[in-house]
Residue, then its C-alpha position, 0 to 999 in steps of 0.5 A: m715684318k709679321a714675325i716681328l709684330k708677333g714677337f712684339l705682341r708676345e712680349i707685351t702680352p701677359p703670359l696668362i693670356y697666351k700660355i694657359p689657353r695654349k697649354i689647355y688646348f695642346n694637352r687636350s688635343r694630345k693622346l698618350y700612349e703606353s708604348y711606341d708600338d701602341a701609338l703606331r697602331f693608331s697612326s696612318l704612318k709607318g713611324y720611322e720607316t715612312d719613305e719620306i722620313v727615310k729619304v730626308i735622313v739619308a739626304k741630310n746624312k749625305i750632306y753632313a758626311d760630305k761637309l765633314l769629309s771635305d772640310s776635316v774640321l770638327t765643330l765644338n759640338e762634334l769634339r764632344t764625340v771625339i772626347g768620348m771616343g778618347l775615354t774608351t780603351v782600344e788596344n787594337k787601335v780599331l774602334n767599332v761605332l754602333d750609332f743609335g739614331g742621328g743617320g750615322a753622324h757619330y761614325w763620320i765624326a769618328k771617321i774624320a778623328l781616326g781615319e781609316d782605323i774605323 
């Protein structure tokens, strides 16, 4: 009920009343850094190496991989990766996947599409 009321109030409230003060507040409270390393120096966290973040990424990737391997059905979003793989020329029929981020999602999509050749 609270979410419905909040949505209703947002719909009937003119944008100037809630958007501009919000932008001012968030822009004032943010600090821009020259690089990731600079920001990390001012942080009490270890960035993406924080144990909690690593555990979440590993757990999510395991759930995702298990789902793909058990269903063997790719969604339209995952087919985008398969189309990209299809545009590559692989003469020896082996594809090496170097996945930058995402916890290995592209590897598992390629595994479903290509089977043991990955």
